[in-house]
Backbone as CSV, one residue per row, in Angstrom:
resi,resn,N_x,N_y,N_z,CA_x,CA_y,CA_z,C_x,C_y,C_z
1,UNK,106.286,83.100,109.742,106.848,83.198,108.678,105.960,81.958,107.976
2,UNK,105.064,82.246,106.855,104.739,80.836,106.342,105.719,80.539,105.080
3,UNK,105.597,79.158,105.042,106.443,78.799,103.941,106.528,79.278,102.665
4,UNK,104.826,79.498,102.293,104.908,80.244,100.816,104.580,81.812,100.995
5,UNK,105.915,82.266,101.730,105.796,83.445,101.928,105.551,84.346,100.545
6,UNK,106.584,84.112,99.629,106.451,84.892,98.332,105.114,84.385,97.430
7,UNK,104.259,83.815,97.742,102.875,83.579,96.634,102.252,84.428,96.885
8,UNK,102.266,85.591,97.617,101.292,86.867,97.469,101.826,87.574,96.637
9,UNK,100.897,88.973,96.335,101.239,89.518,95.031,102.242,90.685,95.896
10,UNK,103.375,90.368,94.239,104.765,91.295,94.728,104.129,92.732,94.366
11,UNK,104.167,93.717,95.623,103.888,95.015,95.850,105.476,95.850,95.443
12,UNK,106.632,95.378,95.493,107.829,96.360,95.297,109.058,95.061,95.667
13,UNK,110.105,95.856,94.755,111.329,95.329,95.158,112.077,96.429,95.078
14,UNK,113.011,96.751,96.187,113.983,97.742,96.279,115.767,96.935,96.842
15,UNK,116.442,97.905,96.287,117.949,97.621,96.313,118.475,98.553,96.900
16,UNK,119.192,97.725,98.077,119.987,99.223,98.890,121.395,98.718,99.114
17,UNK,122.412,99.755,99.023,123.611,99.027,99.803,124.080,99.384,101.114
18,UNK,124.423,98.262,101.484,125.039,98.169,102.679,125.622,99.376,103.090
19,UNK,125.389,99.806,104.185,126.260,100.986,104.430,127.352,100.425,105.678
20,UNK,128.507,100.727,105.341,129.464,100.513,106.918,128.979,100.570,108.253
21,UNK,128.212,101.694,108.210,127.571,102.078,109.247,126.498,100.875,109.879
22,UNK,125.762,100.357,109.111,125.133,99.176,109.341,125.469,98.057,109.970
23,UNK,126.960,97.782,109.897,127.270,96.833,110.642,127.459,97.088,112.218
24,UNK,127.586,96.035,113.231,128.035,96.028,114.364,129.201,95.122,114.717
25,UNK,129.271,95.122,115.994,130.859,94.583,116.337,130.731,92.842,116.093
26,UNK,129.649,92.534,115.626,130.104,90.722,115.059,130.363,91.020,113.868
27,UNK,130.728,92.005,113.157,131.016,92.154,111.587,129.789,91.872,110.790
28,UNK,128.838,92.064,110.952,127.683,91.691,110.244,126.621,92.645,110.358
29,UNK,125.825,92.619,109.283,124.737,94.097,109.474,123.594,93.869,110.979
30,UNK,124.109,95.004,111.708,123.025,94.853,113.125,121.498,94.324,112.613
31,UNK,121.026,93.391,113.917,119.782,93.066,113.551,118.399,94.232,113.585
32,UNK,118.761,95.159,113.937,117.777,96.219,113.872,117.726,96.959,112.519
33,UNK,118.894,97.169,111.717,118.923,97.730,110.317,118.260,96.920,109.486
34,UNK,117.789,95.507,109.844,116.631,94.950,108.588,115.502,95.237,108.613
35,UNK,115.112,95.755,110.211,113.603,96.308,110.387,113.724,97.839,109.655
36,UNK,114.915,98.439,109.327,114.650,99.522,108.392,114.597,99.404,107.263
37,UNK,115.220,98.306,106.556,115.319,98.204,105.423,113.826,97.527,105.006
38,UNK,113.027,96.905,105.971,111.794,96.399,105.791,110.806,97.903,105.611
39,UNK,111.291,98.650,106.752,110.567,99.794,106.556,110.780,100.600,105.559
40,UNK,111.701,100.658,104.913,112.069,101.544,103.706,111.286,101.074,102.215
41,UNK,111.027,99.657,102.578,110.388,99.159,101.382,108.906,99.404,101.480
42,UNK,108.194,99.109,102.764,106.577,99.489,103.302,106.419,100.883,102.768
43,UNK,107.110,101.968,103.512,107.031,103.221,103.208,106.696,103.780,101.637
44,UNK,108.274,103.235,100.845,108.159,103.730,99.655,106.989,103.267,98.961
45,UNK,106.568,101.624,99.067,105.344,101.393,98.402,104.166,101.932,99.027
46,UNK,103.930,102.318,99.655,102.707,103.156,99.910,102.701,104.543,99.839
47,UNK,103.696,105.100,99.370,103.764,106.561,98.903,103.403,106.697,97.541
48,UNK,104.330,105.484,97.011,103.691,105.581,95.792,102.205,104.871,95.534
49,UNK,101.972,104.690,95.853,100.215,104.206,96.044,99.604,105.226,96.668
50,UNK,99.896,106.211,96.913,99.187,107.427,97.577,99.002,107.458,98.934
51,UNK,99.217,106.496,99.638,98.872,106.531,101.326,99.424,107.391,102.039
52,UNK,98.212,107.965,102.820,98.901,108.944,103.742,99.772,108.495,104.884
53,UNK,100.984,109.218,105.272,102.059,108.794,106.370,101.971,109.799,107.283
54,UNK,100.743,110.528,107.650,100.486,111.161,108.784,99.626,110.912,109.713
55,UNK,99.599,110.984,111.047,98.759,110.686,111.730,97.449,111.751,111.581
56,UNK,96.558,111.592,110.703,95.171,112.288,110.232,94.352,111.359,109.264
57,UNK,93.244,111.466,109.565,91.934,110.797,108.532,92.486,109.414,108.978
58,UNK,92.581,108.423,108.091,92.824,107.115,108.294,94.213,106.732,107.381
59,UNK,95.064,105.859,108.074,96.114,105.345,107.354,96.874,104.142,108.184
60,UNK,98.063,103.934,108.021,98.490,102.653,108.340,99.215,102.617,109.508
61,UNK,99.059,102.044,110.447,99.909,102.059,111.913,100.481,100.100,111.914
62,UNK,101.730,100.357,112.222,102.350,98.824,112.592,101.698,98.173,113.847
63,UNK,101.373,97.186,113.664,100.632,96.233,114.486,101.595,95.355,115.388
64,UNK,102.653,94.705,114.478,103.303,93.826,114.888,104.525,93.411,113.827
65,UNK,105.459,93.198,114.359,106.563,92.668,113.211,107.595,91.653,113.981
66,UNK,107.944,91.006,112.759,108.826,89.786,113.181,109.675,89.602,112.121
67,UNK,110.903,89.269,112.630,112.358,89.019,111.424,112.774,87.136,111.731
68,UNK,112.999,86.645,110.585,113.655,85.432,111.104,115.123,86.072,110.148
69,UNK,116.000,85.422,110.906,117.606,85.937,110.436,117.781,84.346,109.650
70,UNK,118.225,84.135,108.312,118.738,83.107,107.960,120.170,82.869,107.972
71,UNK,120.709,83.987,107.940,122.301,83.991,107.581,122.808,85.503,107.810
72,UNK,123.883,85.939,108.122,124.389,87.241,108.187,124.516,87.524,106.923
73,UNK,124.786,88.941,106.926,124.591,89.835,105.805,126.049,90.544,106.612
74,UNK,126.936,90.855,105.142,128.072,91.886,105.887,128.634,92.839,104.234
75,UNK,129.175,94.098,104.841,129.608,95.011,104.122,130.844,94.598,103.300
76,UNK,131.101,94.882,101.805,130.233,95.637,101.121,129.328,94.846,100.408
77,UNK,127.859,95.066,100.139,127.259,94.410,99.429,126.232,95.063,99.072
78,UNK,125.104,94.847,98.584,123.580,95.345,98.045,122.741,94.194,98.457
79,UNK,121.257,94.607,98.649,120.544,93.838,99.241,119.256,94.099,98.123
80,UNK,118.609,92.991,98.135,117.444,93.179,97.654,116.048,93.303,98.281
81,UNK,115.413,93.906,98.805,114.166,93.781,99.363,113.072,93.277,98.639
82,UNK,111.843,92.518,98.967,111.037,92.300,97.688,109.990,92.562,98.869
83,UNK,108.896,92.934,98.793,107.654,93.413,99.716,106.279,92.513,99.001
84,UNK,105.644,91.556,99.731,104.839,91.035,99.133,103.421,90.742,99.910
85,UNK,102.293,91.052,99.608,100.805,90.962,100.159,100.726,89.459,100.611
86,UNK,100.442,89.988,102.019,99.799,88.490,102.636,98.631,88.604,102.988
87,UNK,97.922,87.754,104.355,96.328,88.025,104.514,95.923,89.562,104.735
88,UNK,94.922,89.687,103.972,93.646,90.653,104.480,92.718,90.455,105.052
89,UNK,92.518,91.108,106.097,91.331,91.344,106.714,90.776,92.174,106.840
90,UNK,89.479,92.404,107.803,89.047,93.459,107.438,89.384,94.843,108.013
91,UNK,90.147,94.890,108.822,90.852,96.165,109.270,92.350,95.988,109.234
92,UNK,92.631,94.813,108.738,94.433,94.631,109.130,94.879,93.528,107.614
93,UNK,96.148,94.051,107.349,96.587,93.177,106.406,98.004,92.969,106.813
94,UNK,98.539,91.802,106.259,100.039,91.419,106.317,100.806,91.814,104.783
95,UNK,101.856,92.282,105.555,103.032,92.608,104.420,104.398,91.622,104.775
96,UNK,104.576,91.070,103.772,105.883,89.701,103.625,107.285,90.372,103.047
97,UNK,108.017,90.622,103.720,109.580,90.968,103.117,110.445,89.367,102.961
98,UNK,111.318,89.726,101.948,112.316,88.848,101.819,113.726,89.747,101.788
99,UNK,114.686,89.413,102.220,115.912,90.101,101.861,117.141,89.010,101.677
100,UNK,117.350,89.722,100.277,118.275,88.594,99.598,119.614,89.486,99.206
101,UNK,120.937,88.947,99.466,122.206,89.502,99.242,122.176,89.825,97.682
102,UNK,122.509,90.506,96.898,122.297,90.824,95.242,123.377,89.807,94.999
103,UNK,122.846,88.722,94.068,123.915,87.716,93.247,123.528,86.426,94.141
104,UNK,122.800,86.627,95.101,122.492,85.038,95.927,121.144,84.757,95.736
105,UNK,120.864,83.581,95.613,119.406,82.981,95.257,118.702,82.881,96.704
106,UNK,118.930,82.589,97.728,118.343,82.164,99.365,118.477,83.637,100.106
107,UNK,117.410,83.901,100.650,117.091,85.184,101.507,118.129,84.826,102.707
108,UNK,118.478,85.796,103.127,119.112,86.081,104.420,118.260,86.505,105.469
109,UNK,117.141,86.821,105.274,116.343,86.833,106.069,114.884,87.376,105.599
110,UNK,113.757,87.007,106.239,112.478,87.601,105.931,111.538,88.045,107.228
111,UNK,110.900,88.989,107.130,109.867,89.581,107.605,108.400,89.484,107.570
112,UNK,107.596,89.623,108.468,106.641,89.883,108.520,105.798,91.176,109.400
113,UNK,105.079,91.981,108.639,104.259,93.094,109.559,102.958,93.128,109.176
114,UNK,102.346,93.024,110.555,100.593,93.176,110.365,100.542,94.818,110.596
115,UNK,99.666,95.157,109.583,99.201,96.520,109.611,97.920,96.878,109.612
116,UNK,97.634,97.550,110.569,96.579,98.148,110.737,95.890,99.069,110.468
117,UNK,94.619,99.273,109.503,94.285,100.610,108.928,93.487,101.239,109.918
118,UNK,93.881,102.488,110.250,93.388,103.297,111.700,92.828,104.268,111.196
119,UNK,91.781,104.648,111.921,91.118,106.021,111.912,91.738,106.882,113.160
120,UNK,92.470,107.913,112.692,93.009,108.527,113.786,92.266,109.577,114.332
121,UNK,91.447,110.003,114.225,90.529,111.217,114.876,89.627,110.112,115.832
122,UNK,89.176,108.953,115.804,88.357,108.237,116.466,88.941,106.967,117.127
123,UNK,90.563,107.097,117.149,91.801,106.035,117.783,91.143,104.397,117.860
124,UNK,90.614,104.092,116.539,90.474,102.943,116.278,90.328,102.495,114.875
125,UNK,90.603,101.039,114.727,90.726,100.486,113.374,89.805,100.825,112.810
126,UNK,89.850,101.043,111.326,88.841,101.327,110.553,89.217,99.825,109.286
127,UNK,87.977,99.775,108.410,88.511,98.532,107.495,88.951,99.072,106.752
128,UNK,89.631,98.438,106.002,90.971,98.526,104.797,90.158,98.720,103.450
129,UNK,90.245,100.034,102.816,89.816,100.916,101.961,89.899,100.029,100.495
130,UNK,88.386,99.611,99.569,88.457,98.893,98.817,89.409,98.972,97.954
131,UNK,90.179,99.963,97.878,91.036,100.291,96.780,92.462,99.545,96.845
132,UNK,92.707,99.850,98.540,93.778,99.047,99.090,93.757,97.643,98.847
133,UNK,92.454,97.450,99.253,92.229,95.754,99.436,92.424,95.030,97.743
134,UNK,92.116,96.170,97.018,92.307,95.633,95.409,94.102,95.504,95.427
135,UNK,94.882,96.292,95.466,96.014,96.163,94.952,96.949,95.036,96.139
136,UNK,96.420,95.106,97.061,96.905,93.638,97.760,96.358,92.503,97.222
137,UNK,95.090,92.473,96.927,94.882,91.008,96.388,95.199,90.954,95.124
138,UNK,95.733,91.907,94.342,96.168,91.578,92.827,95.478,92.067,92.223
139,UNK,93.930,92.866,92.398,92.867,93.072,91.231,93.060,94.296,90.684
140,UNK,94.434,95.185,91.293,94.403,96.198,90.628,95.477,96.498,89.649
141,UNK,95.017,96.792,88.409,96.200,96.733,87.327,97.135,98.110,87.558
142,UNK,96.429,99.189,88.130,96.824,100.428,88.285,98.257,100.450,89.324
143,UNK,98.345,99.515,90.038,99.261,99.568,91.194,100.618,100.088,90.580
144,UNK,101.291,100.655,91.728,102.804,101.194,90.926,103.798,100.643,91.849
């Protein structure tokens, strides 16, 4: 995770209530749940921007994900998950997440997802579409 994680274009902000079942035997949100929060942020953003979430034509696949846990999160609380654009390459891009407990200023976790734009018919990577590149680089004023 790079130090200037939030310097990229802010793509989405979502608020989630922590559910009792999100906690584990250590009395904090289970590590795997952070990945679910980040996934929901990514899926919600991509649906709002008309991206296909089915294995047909071209679309996103997750190539790599990492999470840095800063401090534990416990029930009851709400978390705010921000999704930012990171590096954009020829056929891949990075999405950065911050997860902060509502009312706090410091993130409880940060995440980084490397996404590959994928051609499902030919089973290989494909160039990131210009329209998506414009969103990720902050050049699309129509972003939702």
